[in-house]
MMTF fields as JSON, N, C-alpha, C and O atoms, coordinates in Angstrom:
{
  "mmtfVersion": "1.0.0",
  "mmtfProducer": "UNKNOWN",
  "numBonds": 471,
  "numAtoms": 472,
  "numGroups": 118,
  "numChains": 1,
  "numModels": 1,
  "chainsPerModel": [1],
  "groupsPerChain": [118],
  "chainIdList": ["A"],
  "bondAtomList": [4, 2, 8, 6, 12, 10, 16, 14, 20, 18, 24, 22, 28, 26, 32, 30, 36, 34, 40, 38, 44, 42, 48, 46, 52, 50, 56, 54, 60, 58, 64, 62, 68, 66, 72, 70, 76, 74, 80, 78, 84, 82, 88, 86, 92, 90, 96, 94, 100, 98, 104, 102, 108, 106, 112, 110, 116, 114, 120, 118, 124, 122, 128, 126, 132, 130, 136, 134, 140, 138, 144, 142, 148, 146, 152, 150, 156, 154, 160, 158, 164, 162, 168, 166, 172, 170, 176, 174, 180, 178, 184, 182, 188, 186, 192, 190, 196, 194, 200, 198, 204, 202, 208, 206, 212, 210, 216, 214, 220, 218, 224, 222, 228, 226, 232, 230, 236, 234, 240, 238, 244, 242, 248, 246, 252, 250, 256, 254, 260, 258, 264, 262, 268, 266, 272, 270, 276, 274, 280, 278, 284, 282, 288, 286, 292, 290, 296, 294, 300, 298, 304, 302, 308, 306, 312, 310, 316, 314, 320, 318, 324, 322, 328, 326, 332, 330, 336, 334, 340, 338, 344, 342, 348, 346, 352, 350, 356, 354, 360, 358, 364, 362, 368, 366, 372, 370, 376, 374, 380, 378, 384, 382, 388, 386, 392, 390, 396, 394, 400, 398, 404, 402, 408, 406, 412, 410, 416, 414, 420, 418, 424, 422, 428, 426, 432, 430, 436, 434, 440, 438, 444, 442, 448, 446, 452, 450, 456, 454, 460, 458, 464, 462, 468, 466],
  "bondOrderList": [1, 1, 1, 1, 1, 1, 1, 1, 1, 1, 1, 1, 1, 1, 1, 1, 1, 1, 1, 1, 1, 1, 1, 1, 1, 1, 1, 1, 1, 1, 1, 1, 1, 1, 1, 1, 1, 1, 1, 1, 1, 1, 1, 1, 1, 1, 1, 1, 1, 1, 1, 1, 1, 1, 1, 1, 1, 1, 1, 1, 1, 1, 1, 1, 1, 1, 1, 1, 1, 1, 1, 1, 1, 1, 1, 1, 1, 1, 1, 1, 1, 1, 1, 1, 1, 1, 1, 1, 1, 1, 1, 1, 1, 1, 1, 1, 1, 1, 1, 1, 1, 1, 1, 1, 1, 1, 1, 1, 1, 1, 1, 1, 1, 1, 1, 1, 1],
  "groupList": [{"groupName": "MET", "atomNameList": ["N", "CA", "C", "O"], "elementList": ["N", "C", "C", "O"], "formalChargeList": [0, 0, 0, 0], "bondAtomList": [1, 0, 2, 1, 3, 2], "bondOrderList": [1, 1, 2], "singleLetterCode": "M", "chemCompType": "L-PEPTIDE LINKING"}, {"groupName": "VAL", "atomNameList": ["N", "CA", "C", "O"], "elementList": ["N", "C", "C", "O"], "formalChargeList": [0, 0, 0, 0], "bondAtomList": [1, 0, 2, 1, 3, 2], "bondOrderList": [1, 1, 2], "singleLetterCode": "V", "chemCompType": "L-PEPTIDE LINKING"}, {"groupName": "GLY", "atomNameList": ["N", "CA", "C", "O"], "elementList": ["N", "C", "C", "O"], "formalChargeList": [0, 0, 0, 0], "bondAtomList": [1, 0, 2, 1, 3, 2], "bondOrderList": [1, 1, 2], "singleLetterCode": "G", "chemCompType": "PEPTIDE LINKING"}, {"groupName": "GLN", "atomNameList": ["N", "CA", "C", "O"], "elementList": ["N", "C", "C", "O"], "formalChargeList": [0, 0, 0, 0], "bondAtomList": [1, 0, 2, 1, 3, 2], "bondOrderList": [1, 1, 2], "singleLetterCode": "Q", "chemCompType": "L-PEPTIDE LINKING"}, {"groupName": "LEU", "atomNameList": ["N", "CA", "C", "O"], "elementList": ["N", "C", "C", "O"], "formalChargeList": [0, 0, 0, 0], "bondAtomList": [1, 0, 2, 1, 3, 2], "bondOrderList": [1, 1, 2], "singleLetterCode": "L", "chemCompType": "L-PEPTIDE LINKING"}, {"groupName": "THR", "atomNameList": ["N", "CA", "C", "O"], "elementList": ["N", "C", "C", "O"], "formalChargeList": [0, 0, 0, 0], "bondAtomList": [1, 0, 2, 1, 3, 2], "bondOrderList": [1, 1, 2], "singleLetterCode": "T", "chemCompType": "L-PEPTIDE LINKING"}, {"groupName": "GLU", "atomNameList": ["N", "CA", "C", "O"], "elementList": ["N", "C", "C", "O"], "formalChargeList": [0, 0, 0, 0], "bondAtomList": [1, 0, 2, 1, 3, 2], "bondOrderList": [1, 1, 2], "singleLetterCode": "E", "chemCompType": "L-PEPTIDE LINKING"}, {"groupName": "ASP", "atomNameList": ["N", "CA", "C", "O"], "elementList": ["N", "C", "C", "O"], "formalChargeList": [0, 0, 0, 0], "bondAtomList": [1, 0, 2, 1, 3, 2], "bondOrderList": [1, 1, 2], "singleLetterCode": "D", "chemCompType": "L-PEPTIDE LINKING"}, {"groupName": "CYS", "atomNameList": ["N", "CA", "C", "O"], "elementList": ["N", "C", "C", "O"], "formalChargeList": [0, 0, 0, 0], "bondAtomList": [1, 0, 2, 1, 3, 2], "bondOrderList": [1, 1, 2], "singleLetterCode": "C", "chemCompType": "L-PEPTIDE LINKING"}, {"groupName": "PRO", "atomNameList": ["N", "CA", "C", "O"], "elementList": ["N", "C", "C", "O"], "formalChargeList": [0, 0, 0, 0], "bondAtomList": [1, 0, 2, 1, 3, 2], "bondOrderList": [1, 1, 2], "singleLetterCode": "P", "chemCompType": "L-PEPTIDE LINKING"}, {"groupName": "ASN", "atomNameList": ["N", "CA", "C", "O"], "elementList": ["N", "C", "C", "O"], "formalChargeList": [0, 0, 0, 0], "bondAtomList": [1, 0, 2, 1, 3, 2], "bondOrderList": [1, 1, 2], "singleLetterCode": "N", "chemCompType": "L-PEPTIDE LINKING"}, {"groupName": "ILE", "atomNameList": ["N", "CA", "C", "O"], "elementList": ["N", "C", "C", "O"], "formalChargeList": [0, 0, 0, 0], "bondAtomList": [1, 0, 2, 1, 3, 2], "bondOrderList": [1, 1, 2], "singleLetterCode": "I", "chemCompType": "L-PEPTIDE LINKING"}, {"groupName": "ALA", "atomNameList": ["N", "CA", "C", "O"], "elementList": ["N", "C", "C", "O"], "formalChargeList": [0, 0, 0, 0], "bondAtomList": [1, 0, 2, 1, 3, 2], "bondOrderList": [1, 1, 2], "singleLetterCode": "A", "chemCompType": "L-PEPTIDE LINKING"}, {"groupName": "ARG", "atomNameList": ["N", "CA", "C", "O"], "elementList": ["N", "C", "C", "O"], "formalChargeList": [0, 0, 0, 0], "bondAtomList": [1, 0, 2, 1, 3, 2], "bondOrderList": [1, 1, 2], "singleLetterCode": "R", "chemCompType": "L-PEPTIDE LINKING"}, {"groupName": "LYS", "atomNameList": ["N", "CA", "C", "O"], "elementList": ["N", "C", "C", "O"], "formalChargeList": [0, 0, 0, 0], "bondAtomList": [1, 0, 2, 1, 3, 2], "bondOrderList": [1, 1, 2], "singleLetterCode": "K", "chemCompType": "L-PEPTIDE LINKING"}, {"groupName": "SER", "atomNameList": ["N", "CA", "C", "O"], "elementList": ["N", "C", "C", "O"], "formalChargeList": [0, 0, 0, 0], "bondAtomList": [1, 0, 2, 1, 3, 2], "bondOrderList": [1, 1, 2], "singleLetterCode": "S", "chemCompType": "L-PEPTIDE LINKING"}, {"groupName": "HIS", "atomNameList": ["N", "CA", "C", "O"], "elementList": ["N", "C", "C", "O"], "formalChargeList": [0, 0, 0, 0], "bondAtomList": [1, 0, 2, 1, 3, 2], "bondOrderList": [1, 1, 2], "singleLetterCode": "H", "chemCompType": "L-PEPTIDE LINKING"}, {"groupName": "TRP", "atomNameList": ["N", "CA", "C", "O"], "elementList": ["N", "C", "C", "O"], "formalChargeList": [0, 0, 0, 0], "bondAtomList": [1, 0, 2, 1, 3, 2], "bondOrderList": [1, 1, 2], "singleLetterCode": "W", "chemCompType": "L-PEPTIDE LINKING"}, {"groupName": "TYR", "atomNameList": ["N", "CA", "C", "O"], "elementList": ["N", "C", "C", "O"], "formalChargeList": [0, 0, 0, 0], "bondAtomList": [1, 0, 2, 1, 3, 2], "bondOrderList": [1, 1, 2], "singleLetterCode": "Y", "chemCompType": "L-PEPTIDE LINKING"}],
  "groupTypeList": [0, 1, 2, 3, 4, 4, 5, 6, 4, 7, 2, 4, 3, 7, 8, 9, 10, 1, 4, 4, 11, 2, 12, 5, 10, 13, 9, 6, 12, 4, 7, 5, 12, 4, 4, 13, 12, 2, 13, 4, 7, 4, 3, 4, 14, 1, 7, 4, 9, 10, 3, 12, 15, 13, 4, 12, 11, 4, 3, 1, 16, 10, 3, 10, 13, 9, 4, 12, 7, 1, 7, 4, 15, 3, 17, 12, 7, 3, 5, 12, 6, 17, 10, 2, 12, 6, 4, 12, 4, 4, 15, 10, 3, 12, 12, 4, 6, 12, 1, 13, 13, 12, 15, 3, 9, 2, 2, 18, 13, 15, 10, 7, 2, 15, 7, 16, 2, 15],
  "groupIdList": [1, 2, 3, 4, 5, 6, 7, 8, 9, 10, 11, 12, 13, 14, 15, 16, 17, 18, 19, 20, 21, 22, 23, 24, 25, 26, 27, 28, 29, 30, 31, 32, 33, 34, 35, 36, 37, 38, 39, 40, 41, 42, 43, 44, 45, 46, 47, 48, 49, 50, 51, 52, 53, 54, 55, 56, 57, 58, 59, 60, 61, 62, 63, 64, 65, 66, 67, 68, 69, 70, 71, 72, 73, 74, 75, 76, 77, 78, 79, 80, 81, 82, 83, 84, 85, 86, 87, 88, 89, 90, 91, 92, 93, 94, 95, 96, 97, 98, 99, 100, 101, 102, 103, 104, 105, 106, 107, 108, 109, 110, 111, 112, 113, 114, 115, 116, 117, 118],
  "secStructList": [7, 2, 2, 2, 2, 2, 2, 2, 2, 2, 2, 4, 4, 4, 7, 6, 6, 7, 7, 7, 7, 7, 7, 7, 1, 7, 4, 4, 4, 1, 7, 4, 4, 4, 4, 1, 6, 6, 1, 1, 7, 7, 7, 7, 7, 7, 7, 7, 7, 7, 2, 2, 2, 2, 2, 2, 2, 2, 2, 2, 2, 6, 6, 6, 1, 7, 7, 6, 6, 7, 7, 2, 2, 2, 2, 2, 2, 2, 6, 6, 6, 7, 7, 2, 2, 2, 2, 2, 2, 2, 2, 2, 2, 2, 2, 2, 2, 2, 2, 2, 2, 2, 2, 1, 6, 6, 7, 7, 5, 7, 6, 6, 7, 7, 5, 7, 7, 7],
  "xCoordList": [0.823, 0.0, 0.873, 0.56, 1.958, 2.843, 3.437, 3.583, 3.776, 4.342, 3.389, 3.812, 2.119, 1.121, 0.987, 0.902, 0.968, 0.867, 2.072, 1.92, 3.269, 4.476, 4.403, 4.796, 3.912, 3.762, 2.813, 3.089, 1.698, 0.72, 1.32, 1.107, 2.057, 2.686, 3.685, 3.727, 4.482, 5.461, 4.766, 5.293, 3.593, 2.841, 2.269, 1.944, 2.139, 1.598, 2.598, 2.212, 3.852, 4.849, 4.542, 4.977, 3.806, 3.431, 2.153, 1.648, 1.631, 0.369, 0.642, 0.406, 1.141, 1.54, 0.365, 0.583, -0.848, -2.002, -2.701, -3.798, -2.081, -2.67, -1.95, -0.721, -2.733, -2.202, -2.724, -3.935, -1.826, -2.197, -2.033, -0.984, -3.075, -3.033, -3.339, -4.32, -2.515, -2.734, -2.722, -2.153, -3.345, -3.393, -3.183, -3.594, -2.55, -2.362, -2.283, -1.853, -2.7, -2.504, -1.308, -1.043, -0.589, 0.614, 1.747, 2.14, 2.279, 3.337, 4.599, 5.351, 4.835, 6.025, 5.94, 6.959, 4.738, 4.55, 4.653, 4.541, 4.865, 4.973, 6.229, 7.302, 6.087, 7.221, 8.12, 7.621, 9.415, 10.343, 10.329, 10.645, 9.966, 9.902, 8.843, 8.969, 7.811, 6.778, 7.292, 6.749, 8.337, 8.821, 9.981, 10.514, 10.381, 11.476, 11.066, 9.881, 12.056, 11.81, 10.947, 11.147, 9.989, 9.11, 7.855, 6.974, 7.766, 6.558, 5.754, 5.025, 5.879, 5.199, 6.245, 6.872, 6.416, 7.519, 7.301, 8.267, 6.075, 5.789, 4.961, 3.966, 5.386, 4.628, 4.207, 5.028, 2.936, 2.411, 1.878, 1.1, 2.3, 1.793, 0.696, 0.909, -0.461, -1.577, -1.73, -2.087, -1.46, -1.543, -2.995, -3.917, -3.172, -4.506, -4.99, -4.178, -6.296, -6.822, -6.599, -6.656, -6.343, -6.239, -7.643, -8.627, -7.752, -9.054, -9.982, -11.152, -9.496, -10.332, -10.802, -11.946, -9.931, -10.31, -11.305, -12.24, -11.109, -12.074, -13.448, -14.463, -13.486, -14.757, -15.408, -16.611, -14.634, -15.175, -15.712, -16.765, -15.004, -15.46, -16.769, -17.699, -16.84, -18.077, -19.232, -20.366, -18.95, -20.007, -20.534, -21.741, -19.645, -20.063, -20.95, -21.986, -20.548, -21.286, -22.569, -23.368, -22.771, -23.966, -24.782, -25.674, -24.497, -25.131, -26.639, -27.333, -27.167, -28.611, -29.284, -30.372, -28.632, -29.173, -29.517, -28.771, -30.65, -30.967, -30.043, -29.997, -29.328, -28.326, -28.705, -27.986, -29.816, -30.209, -29.175, -28.851, -28.675, -27.74, -26.428, -25.785, -26.016, -24.756, -23.802, -24.104, -22.659, -21.634, -20.52, -19.672, -20.524, -19.528, -18.113, -17.165, -17.953, -16.615, -16.07, -14.884, -16.944, -16.519, -16.11, -15.118, -16.896, -16.546, -15.24, -14.448, -15.007, -13.745, -12.57, -11.497, -12.774, -11.726, -11.434, -10.286, -12.465, -12.335, -11.883, -11.693, -11.712, -11.396, -10.017, -9.82, -9.082, -7.702, -7.224, -7.581, -6.43, -5.895, -6.948, -6.701, -8.113, -9.132, -8.995, -8.667, -9.247, -9.213, -10.626, -11.596, -10.734, -12.023, -13.03, -14.213, -12.58, -13.494, -14.051, -15.228, -13.209, -13.673, -14.68, -15.646, -14.459, -15.397, -16.726, -17.783, -16.687, -17.916, -18.673, -19.895, -17.958, -18.592, -19.214, -20.333, -18.505, -19.05, -20.36, -21.341, -20.387, -21.587, -22.74, -23.87, -22.457, -23.501, -24.015, -25.218, -23.1, -23.513, -24.335, -25.308, -23.949, -24.708, -26.102, -27.072, -26.211, -27.52, -28.402, -29.584, -27.846, -28.615, -29.068, -30.207, -28.191, -28.55, -29.643, -30.54, -29.584, -30.62, -31.971, -32.997, -31.976, -33.224, -33.767, -34.967, -32.881, -33.317, -33.939, -35.004, -33.282, -33.801, -35.119, -36.029, -35.223, -36.449, -37.622, -38.774, -37.342, -38.418, -38.877, -39.874, -38.164, -38.555, -39.739, -39.922, -40.547, -41.66, -41.153, -40.178, -41.805, -41.381, -40.45, -40.263, -39.854, -38.983, -37.746, -37.357, -37.152, -35.9, -36.193, -36.933, -35.629, -35.749, -34.371, -33.381, -34.327, -33.06, -32.748, -33.563, -31.582, -31.174, -32.086, -32.177, -32.768, -33.67, -35.061, -35.96, -35.238, -36.498, -37.512, -38.577, -37.221, -38.188, -38.204, -37.174, -39.392, -39.592, -39.27, -39.767, -38.43, -38.049, -38.488, -38.043, -39.342, -39.74, -41.227, -41.921, -41.71, -43.123, -44.003, -45.222],
  "yCoordList": [-1.186, 0.0, 1.259, 2.235, 1.23, 2.392, 2.644, 3.795, 1.588, 1.741, 2.461, 3.334, 2.107, 2.763, 4.237, 5.104, 4.515, 5.903, 6.717, 7.861, 6.132, 6.831, 7.13, 8.212, 6.198, 6.419, 7.574, 8.433, 7.597, 8.675, 10.013, 11.023, 10.035, 11.277, 11.799, 12.997, 10.908, 11.323, 11.905, 12.819, 11.385, 11.901, 13.285, 13.996, 13.678, 14.999, 16.131, 17.3, 15.812, 16.853, 17.676, 18.823, 17.109, 17.819, 18.636, 19.216, 18.686, 19.397, 20.476, 20.253, 21.65, 22.671, 23.27, 23.865, 23.125, 23.702, 22.71, 22.985, 21.565, 20.542, 20.558, 20.524, 20.611, 20.545, 19.271, 19.068, 18.427, 17.171, 17.315, 17.736, 16.962, 17.01, 15.622, 15.0, 15.143, 13.847, 14.028, 14.993, 13.109, 13.19, 11.801, 10.795, 11.766, 10.514, 10.817, 11.895, 9.857, 9.97, 9.127, 8.975, 8.581, 7.797, 8.211, 7.437, 9.413, 9.879, 9.02, 8.973, 8.348, 7.508, 6.29, 5.661, 5.957, 4.796, 5.135, 4.245, 6.405, 6.791, 6.197, 6.214, 5.682, 5.172, 6.354, 7.378, 6.239, 7.342, 7.761, 8.907, 6.844, 7.187, 8.26, 9.036, 8.312, 9.338, 10.736, 11.733, 10.799, 12.084, 12.643, 13.696, 11.977, 12.472, 13.754, 14.009, 14.549, 15.821, 15.624, 14.695, 16.516, 16.463, 15.643, 15.611, 14.989, 14.203, 14.935, 15.879, 14.518, 15.215, 16.069, 15.638, 17.283, 18.136, 18.8, 19.086, 19.043, 19.82, 18.979, 18.366, 18.961, 18.259, 19.264, 20.025, 19.258, 20.113, 19.222, 18.299, 19.51, 18.751, 19.571, 20.724, 18.978, 19.636, 18.987, 17.814, 19.752, 19.22, 19.037, 19.558, 18.29, 18.131, 19.475, 20.309, 19.695, 20.986, 21.212, 20.28, 22.479, 22.841, 23.015, 22.796, 23.401, 23.49, 24.458, 24.137, 25.619, 26.607, 26.085, 26.312, 25.396, 24.824, 23.688, 23.557, 22.859, 21.783, 22.367, 21.848, 23.44, 24.086, 24.605, 24.429, 25.238, 25.748, 24.613, 24.757, 23.496, 22.343, 21.81, 21.512, 21.691, 21.216, 22.18, 21.75, 23.467, 24.454, 24.337, 24.427, 24.139, 23.996, 22.764, 22.825, 21.658, 20.41, 20.343, 19.423, 21.297, 21.284, 22.558, 22.794, 23.382, 24.701, 24.647, 25.572, 23.609, 23.52, 22.485, 21.997, 22.161, 21.158, 21.818, 22.66, 21.424, 21.946, 21.287, 20.061, 22.091, 21.55, 21.811, 22.507, 21.262, 21.397, 20.696, 19.53, 21.401, 20.836, 20.34, 19.467, 20.869, 20.462, 21.651, 22.71, 21.466, 22.496, 22.098, 21.27, 22.686, 22.328, 22.662, 21.988, 23.683, 24.008, 22.865, 22.54, 22.267, 21.133, 19.952, 19.273, 19.724, 18.645, 18.948, 18.038, 20.186, 20.561, 20.309, 19.893, 20.563, 20.302, 18.806, 18.406, 17.994, 16.549, 15.763, 14.549, 16.431, 15.711, 16.072, 16.112, 16.331, 16.579, 15.366, 14.232, 15.601, 14.568, 13.997, 12.974, 14.634, 14.211, 15.067, 16.25, 14.469, 15.241, 15.679, 15.31, 16.457, 16.992, 15.914, 16.043, 14.861, 13.772, 13.082, 12.725, 12.895, 12.268, 13.156, 12.658, 14.463, 15.396, 15.421, 15.514, 15.341, 15.274, 13.995, 14.016, 12.882, 11.611, 11.681, 11.209, 12.259, 12.439, 13.21, 12.816, 14.293, 15.121, 14.336, 14.408, 13.589, 12.814, 11.679, 11.426, 11.0, 9.906, 10.428, 9.793, 11.578, 12.174, 12.576, 12.404, 13.104, 13.483, 12.256, 12.293, 11.169, 9.93, 9.382, 8.936, 9.413, 8.932, 9.797, 9.275, 11.096, 11.997, 11.69, 11.706, 11.413, 11.053, 9.745, 9.619, 8.768, 7.484, 7.685, 7.14, 8.457, 8.694, 9.451, 9.15, 10.418, 11.218, 10.389, 10.687, 9.358, 8.533, 7.454, 6.777, 7.291, 6.32, 6.854, 8.068, 5.967, 6.436, 7.358, 7.044, 8.476, 9.457, 10.506, 11.563, 10.219, 11.204, 11.523, 10.774, 12.604, 13.051, 14.154, 15.089, 14.053, 15.111, 15.728, 15.021, 17.046, 17.741, 17.742, 17.317, 18.214, 18.265, 19.13, 18.926, 20.091, 20.951, 20.334, 20.945, 19.114, 18.411, 18.682, 18.065, 19.588, 19.897, 18.779, 18.177, 18.511, 17.411, 17.894, 18.93, 17.128, 17.491, 16.426, 16.435, 15.523, 14.438, 14.395, 15.404, 13.214, 13.035, 13.075, 12.939],
  "zCoordList": [0.0, 0.0, 0.0, -0.681, 0.761, 0.799, -0.58, -0.992, -1.288, -2.621, -3.566, -4.323, -3.529, -4.376, -3.995, -4.865, -2.691, -2.226, -2.691, -3.122, -2.605, -3.06, -4.551, -4.985, -5.324, -6.766, -7.028, -7.866, -6.316, -6.476, -6.049, -6.72, -4.955, -4.487, -5.508, -5.786, -6.062, -7.065, -8.293, -8.927, -8.632, -9.767, -9.517, -10.468, -8.27, -7.945, -8.181, -8.165, -8.395, -8.608, -9.856, -9.965, -10.783, -12.005, -11.822, -12.783, -10.611, -10.317, -9.269, -8.082, -9.695, -8.725, -7.934, -6.878, -8.414, -7.721, -6.8, -6.312, -6.559, -5.696, -4.354, -4.288, -3.302, -1.944, -1.307, -1.213, -0.877, -0.241, 1.263, 1.749, 1.986, 3.446, 3.967, 3.558, 4.856, 5.501, 7.004, 7.516, 7.706, 9.165, 9.758, 9.18, 10.895, 11.624, 13.111, 13.521, 13.899, 15.341, 15.777, 16.97, 14.796, 15.075, 14.148, 13.275, 14.32, 13.405, 13.453, 12.479, 14.562, 14.669, 13.742, 13.455, 13.277, 12.416, 10.928, 10.085, 10.598, 9.189, 8.565, 9.168, 7.377, 6.622, 6.264, 5.798, 6.466, 6.201, 4.733, 4.414, 3.842, 2.417, 2.163, 1.216, 2.991, 2.836, 3.16, 2.684, 3.968, 4.469, 3.662, 4.011, 2.609, 1.774, 1.063, 0.848, 0.705, 0.018, -1.215, -1.998, -1.366, -2.52, -2.298, -3.158, -1.173, -0.889, 0.187, -0.118, 1.401, 2.502, 3.213, 4.181, 2.713, 3.156, 4.511, 5.219, 4.874, 6.078, 7.037, 6.65, 8.286, 9.323, 10.382, 10.893, 10.7, 11.758, 12.872, 12.63, 14.076, 15.219, 15.876, 16.251, 16.009, 16.669, 18.032, 18.137, 19.066, 20.422, 20.847, 20.219, 21.919, 22.491, 23.018, 23.42, 23.021, 23.466, 24.96, 25.763, 25.312, 26.72, 27.296, 26.588, 28.558, 29.219, 28.498, 28.286, 28.121, 27.431, 26.073, 25.679, 25.369, 24.067, 24.235, 23.445, 25.27, 25.517, 25.825, 25.359, 26.607, 26.917, 25.638, 25.442, 24.774, 23.516, 22.644, 22.024, 22.593, 21.816, 22.381, 21.632, 23.702, 24.332, 24.078, 23.864, 24.1, 23.842, 22.413, 22.187, 21.459, 20.062, 19.898, 19.234, 20.497, 20.317, 21.144, 20.968, 22.033, 22.874, 22.756, 23.571, 21.763, 21.678, 21.488, 21.909, 20.876, 20.644, 21.545, 21.24, 22.644, 23.56, 24.897, 25.396, 25.463, 26.8, 27.828, 27.935, 28.562, 29.484, 30.939, 31.657, 31.366, 32.764, 33.636, 33.415, 34.605, 35.592, 34.987, 35.57, 33.84, 33.23, 33.246, 32.695, 33.878, 33.933, 32.967, 33.299, 31.779, 30.769, 31.223, 30.819, 32.048, 32.569, 33.409, 33.346, 34.187, 35.017, 34.121, 34.385, 33.058, 32.144, 31.417, 31.171, 31.075, 30.43, 31.37, 30.933, 32.654, 33.653, 33.78, 33.979, 33.666, 33.899, 32.675, 32.755, 31.559, 30.323, 29.761, 28.546, 30.653, 30.198, 29.403, 29.722, 28.382, 27.495, 26.546, 25.906, 26.441, 25.482, 24.227, 24.31, 23.071, 21.833, 21.453, 22.115, 20.395, 19.981, 19.618, 19.932, 18.965, 18.593, 19.825, 19.866, 20.826, 22.067, 22.79, 23.37, 22.758, 23.39, 22.643, 23.267, 21.325, 20.533, 20.853, 20.998, 20.964, 21.309, 22.7, 22.901, 23.652, 25.005, 24.942, 25.573, 24.195, 24.077, 23.466, 23.949, 22.406, 21.74, 22.614, 22.67, 23.296, 24.171, 25.35, 25.758, 25.895, 26.994, 26.537, 27.276, 25.336, 24.801, 24.626, 24.968, 24.097, 23.929, 25.275, 25.415, 26.255, 27.585, 28.2, 28.863, 27.995, 28.516, 27.879, 28.559, 26.583, 25.905, 26.466, 26.708, 26.673, 27.242, 28.619, 28.91, 29.452, 30.809, 30.78, 31.553, 29.903, 29.828, 29.315, 29.63, 28.535, 27.99, 28.966, 28.716, 30.065, 31.087, 31.875, 31.965, 32.45, 33.295, 34.394, 35.076, 34.56, 35.554, 34.993, 35.597, 33.824, 33.183, 33.983, 34.879, 33.665, 34.27, 35.262, 34.956, 36.427, 37.428, 37.644, 37.831, 37.616, 37.836, 39.322, 40.142, 39.653, 41.069, 41.901, 43.111, 41.303, 42.075, 42.214, 42.792, 41.679, 41.827, 40.748, 40.745, 39.824, 38.778, 37.748, 37.447, 37.212, 36.259, 34.849, 34.406, 34.149, 32.779, 31.783, 30.635, 32.198, 31.306, 31.1, 31.227, 30.781, 30.459, 31.682, 31.57]
}
């Protein structure tokens, strides 16, 4: 597979208006042939989000959801070393769980005792 990719990369040298972007979460596993001059010349490392960035990611993924009793800042604090995809999954899984709980008899009750379900 690497051989085919190298052939394709070498063919791109005749296409000056083409920009190839690749991503990996395992840069140490990249074949050194991919990193030779004229192939993948530039490597950018994107670090995991800090607390403020995690909060912003959580806010984006939850902006249209009712968040009774949910403190996104607290979740941002508790999710150090999580990436954006993991935070999106957390948000989606929490939303699904909230729907499941709300559909149960008696619905969902918030910490203040107010009923949020059926």
